[in-house]
Backbone as a ProteinNet text record, in pm:
[ID]
protein_1_A
[PRIMARY]
MALKSLAGLKPVLKQEEVKVDEISEGDTIIIREMSSRRMSNYQKAIKMWPDFPVEHMLIACMVDEDGNPIANHEDALSISEMMPIEVSNRLMEACRNVNESIFTSSASKKK
[TERTIARY]
84.9	0	89.8	53.2	131	103.7	208.5	191.8	101.4	16.7	-70.5	-12.7	79.4	139	272.1	364.7	492.1	489.3	384.5	373.4	371.1	446.9	447.5	538.2	601.1	692.7	820.5	872.7	999.4	1111.3	1226.5	1336.4	1387.6	1421.3	1482.6	1624.8	1712.2	1849.2	1943	2042.7	2141.2	2221.9	2268.1	2355	2448	2557.2	2655.5	2692.3	2721.3	2775.4	2924.7	3000.4	3146.1	3195.5	3278.8	3338.1	3437.3	3430.3	3518.6	3584.9	3641.7	3703.5	3813.9	3881	3989.5	3940.3	3814.7	3762.8	3659.4	3599.9	3501.8	3486.1	3549.8	3556.3	3418.1	3403.2	3279.8	3168	3190.8	3085	3101.9	2994.5	2995	2939.1	2966.8	2905.2	2827.2	2705	2621.9	2649.9	2680.5	2699.6	2579.1	2504.2	2382.3	2396.6	2337.8	2333.6	2276	2332.4	2284.2	2149.5	2060	1935.9	1968.9	1875.1	1901.9	1926.7	1857	1878	2018.6	2062.4	2197.6	2303.7	2279.5	2374.1	2383.6	2271.8	2270.5	2348	2325.5	2398.4	2548.1	2583.9	2724.3	2788.8	2720.5	2774.5	2792	2698	2710.7	2828.8	2844.7	2954.1	3090	3102	3228.8	3265.5	3165.8	3192.7	3234.6	3171.8	3201.9	3333.9	3362.3	3482.8	3555	3620.3	3678.2	3797.9	3853.5	3971.8	3940.4	3812.7	3776.8	3678.4	3710.8	3613.9	3580.4	3678.1	3651.8	3560.1	3590.4	3510.2	3366.1	3348.5	3212.5	3135.2	3204.4	3138	3094.4	3183	3147.5	3029.8	3034.4	2926.8	2793.9	2796.8	2673.7	2615.5	2698.7	2654.7	2640.7	2702	2696.8	2564.5	2494.7	2365.3	2354.5	2256.2	2224.7	2122.3	2075.1	1980.2	1849.5	1814.3	1690	1710.3	1833.5	1861.5	1897.1	1915.4	1951.6	2102.9	2148.8	2292.6	2358.5	2481.6	2554.6	2660.2	2671.8	2764	2707.9	2758.4	2718.1	2843.3	2823.4	2937.2	3030.3	2981.6	3069.3	3170	3146.7	3235.4	3352.6	3364	3463.9	3605.9	3645	3780.9	3805	3712.7	3733.8	3735.2	3653.3	3656.1	3790.5	3841.6	3970.5	4083.9	4072.3	4178	4167	4045.7	4030.6	4021.8	3987.6	3961.7	4088.8	4126.9	4243.8	4220.2	4325.2	4314.2	4255.9	4285.8	4232	4079.4	4025.9	3880.2	3822	3884.3	3838.6	3837	3939.8	3945.8	3833.2	3805.8	3696.6	3561.7	3541.2	3415.5	3399	3506.5	3498.5	3470.7	3526.7	3498	3348.6	3290.8	3146.5	3067.9	3113.4	3047.7	3047.3	3160.5	3168.6	3073.1	3065.1	2978	2830.6	2784.6	2640.9	2601.1	2697.9	2672.1	2739.3	2737.5	2809	2774.9	2648.7	2608.9	2673.9	2693.6	2758.2	2902.7	2974.1	3114.4	3132.8	3042.7	3049.7	3025.5	2923.8	2895.6	3005.5	3066.9	3177.3	3297.7	3325.5	3440.3	3418.6	3296.6	3271.8	3277.8	3246.6	3255.2	3399.3	3494.5	3634.6	3701.9	3642	3704	3687.3
-117.4	0	124.2	222.7	346.6	437.3	508.1	606.6	718.9	765.6	878.7	1009.9	999.1	1119.4	1083	1175.3	1157.1	1221	1295.5	1362.8	1259.7	1285.5	1200.9	1079.5	1057.2	943.7	973.8	872.9	889.1	837.6	905.7	861.8	724.2	646.2	515.8	526.7	579.6	603.7	513.7	460.3	375.6	461.9	396.5	468.9	373	428.2	354.6	441.4	375.2	445.9	419	525.5	516.3	560.3	476	511.8	625.7	721.4	838.2	863.7	757.2	767.5	872.8	897.7	996.5	1137.7	1166.6	1301.1	1303.9	1186.9	1180.9	1035.1	1001.5	864.5	800.2	685.2	608.4	655.6	761.7	815.3	768.7	788.6	755.8	874.1	873.2	967.8	884.5	926.8	859.2	920.2	833.2	872.1	818.8	910.1	872	902.5	817	836.1	974.2	1039.7	1172.6	1164.8	1251.6	1271	1362	1380.3	1469.4	1612.4	1654.9	1790.3	1804.3	1703.4	1709.9	1705.8	1629.6	1625.6	1762.9	1828.9	1962.6	2060.4	2053.8	2141.1	2112.7	1985.7	1945.7	2006	1994.7	2047.4	2199.1	2268.9	2414.6	2448.8	2372.9	2398.7	2378.4	2275.6	2249.4	2366.5	2427	2542.7	2665	2682.4	2799	2784.5	2663.7	2636.8	2515.2	2527.4	2410.7	2347.4	2412.6	2359.3	2246.5	2217.8	2121.5	2014.7	1940.7	1844.1	1731.5	1680.5	1572.6	1621.1	1736.7	1791	1816.1	1865.5	1889.5	1759	1654.1	1524.3	1475.7	1489.2	1447.6	1528.6	1658.9	1746.3	1706.9	1671.8	1633.3	1502.4	1421.1	1287.6	1270.5	1357.7	1340.3	1391.7	1305.2	1341.2	1291	1345.7	1293.1	1181	1129.4	1017.2	1050.7	1178.7	1220.5	1256.8	1242.8	1274.4	1419.1	1496.6	1637.9	1651.8	1743.6	1763.6	1802.1	1753.5	1791.2	1897.1	1937.7	2045.3	2110	2228.9	2292.5	2323.3	2357.5	2372.3	2486.5	2581.9	2688.6	2635.6	2514.5	2453.3	2376.9	2376	2292.1	2318.3	2443.3	2474.7	2423.9	2447.9	2403.4	2250.6	2183.9	2037.5	1987.7	2051.6	2008.5	2027	2125.2	2150.8	2064.3	2022.7	1949.8	1799	1748.1	1605.2	1529.4	1431.3	1349	1274.2	1254.2	1190.4	1049.2	977.6	842.5	845.5	944.9	959.4	998.8	1094.7	1139.6	1023.8	939.7	825.4	726.4	697.7	604.9	662.2	791.1	854.6	855.9	883.8	883.6	744.1	642.3	505.2	476.3	521.2	504.5	583.5	706.2	785.7	710.6	650.1	572.8	453.6	387.4	270.1	305	409.9	441.3	517.8	579.8	653.5	583.6	453.8	373.4	412	439.9	471.9	601.3	697.2	823.1	797.9	722	696.3	604.2	510.8	419.9	495.6	581.5	656	757.1	815.8	910.2	838.2	719.1	642.5	599.4	561.2	516.6	632.6	755.3	871.5	905.1	875.3	908.8	814.3	698.8	599.7	639.1
0	0	0	-76.4	-88.5	31.2	73.6	181.1	134.6	226	193.6	244.4	341.3	398.7	463.7	460.2	529.2	667.8	696.9	826.2	938.2	1041	1158.8	1151.1	1037.5	1026.9	1103.9	1170.1	1242.3	1154.3	1157.4	1072.2	1113.6	1015	1038.7	983.8	1066	1024.3	1103.5	1035.7	1103.5	1200	1306.7	1399	1471	1522	1603	1721.6	1833.6	1949.6	1955.9	1976.6	1978.2	2115.3	2178.7	2307.8	2289.1	2381.1	2373.5	2509.7	2567	2699.4	2705.2	2593.7	2592.6	2622.8	2589.9	2616.3	2728.2	2760.5	2868.9	2912.5	3022.2	3072.3	3082.4	3014.9	3022.8	2931.6	2856	2769.3	2624.6	2548.5	2406.1	2327.3	2199.2	2106.6	2005.6	1979.9	1881.5	1744.3	1650.1	1510.5	1433.7	1372.3	1300	1151.8	1072.3	927.8	895.8	796.1	759	687.2	727.9	652.3	534.5	444.3	330.6	378	482.9	537.1	594.2	668.8	725.4	616.1	511.4	400.1	334.6	317.4	259.4	347.7	478.7	572	568.5	559.5	550.9	425	311.8	186.6	192.5	255.1	271.9	361.5	469.6	563.9	498.5	416.3	346.8	256.2	194.8	108.1	190.2	308.3	391.4	466.1	515	594	537.7	423.7	356.5	426.5	527.3	594.9	693.7	718.4	822.1	772.8	666.8	613.7	710.4	782.8	878.7	989.6	1043.4	1152.4	1108.1	986	936.5	918	874.3	862.8	1001.4	1099.4	1235.8	1288.3	1269.4	1316.4	1253.3	1126.1	1056.6	1109.4	1174.6	1217.2	1368.9	1449.4	1595.7	1651.6	1726.1	1784.2	1927.8	1999.9	2132.6	2118.4	2231.9	2230	2158.4	2152.9	2086.7	1939.6	1890.6	1751.2	1725.3	1831.6	1815.8	1801.4	1716.7	1699.7	1832.6	1853.3	1975	1946.3	1820.2	1781.3	1654.8	1624.2	1499.2	1416.8	1292.9	1202	1240.7	1317.3	1365.5	1467.9	1521	1620.2	1558.2	1426.7	1359.3	1408.7	1421.7	1466	1607.1	1699.4	1836.8	1846.1	1764.5	1762.9	1711.4	1608.2	1552.1	1652.2	1740.5	1838.1	1963	2000.9	2127	2112.8	1994.9	1980.6	1944.2	2027.5	1993.1	1862.1	1785.2	1654.7	1665.7	1774.7	1791.8	1798.4	1869	1880	1744.5	1680.3	1549.1	1449.4	1451.4	1360.3	1386.4	1513.9	1546.8	1505.1	1529.3	1490.3	1338.9	1265.3	1119.1	1065.1	1127.6	1085.4	1101.6	1211.9	1232.9	1129.2	1096.2	990.9	859.1	825.8	701.3	704.3	819.4	831.2	812.7	879.8	875	748.6	683.8	559.4	441.8	444.5	345.7	202.4	175	37.5	-11.6	76.7	38.4	-0.8	83.2	56.7	-62.6	-81.4	-195.2	-325.4	-327.9	-450.7	-480.1	-376.8	-398.5	-457.6	-407.3	-456.2	-601.3	-636.4	-773.3	-873.5	-830.1	-918.4	-952.9	-861.1	-882.2	-981.1	-1005.7	-1095.8	-1239.8
[MASK]
+++++++++++++++++++++++++++++++++++++++++++++++++++++++++++++++++++++++++++++++++++++++++++++++++++++++++++++++

């Protein structure tokens, strides 16, 4: 049966929790698949602040338990200065996992 309305639907987005003991003992950061709106915001941020592509990807994917962003794109510089590379690498791996189609389509375009 075809949907009659998209109103009230809850997003079904993949997510992973990543341990971040280096910055907060015992805590995790949730990495969620980007919605089309978040992808659009990410693309705008990359154009405005091109020096921080990793940080913008993380910002686009990091959420709290309710799905709300835990950082905004203006925070890219401070995130790049405070986050240990080990944490950033683990978070980016989770971003790649939950946004697999984005990374797969980007890789196929480069060939």
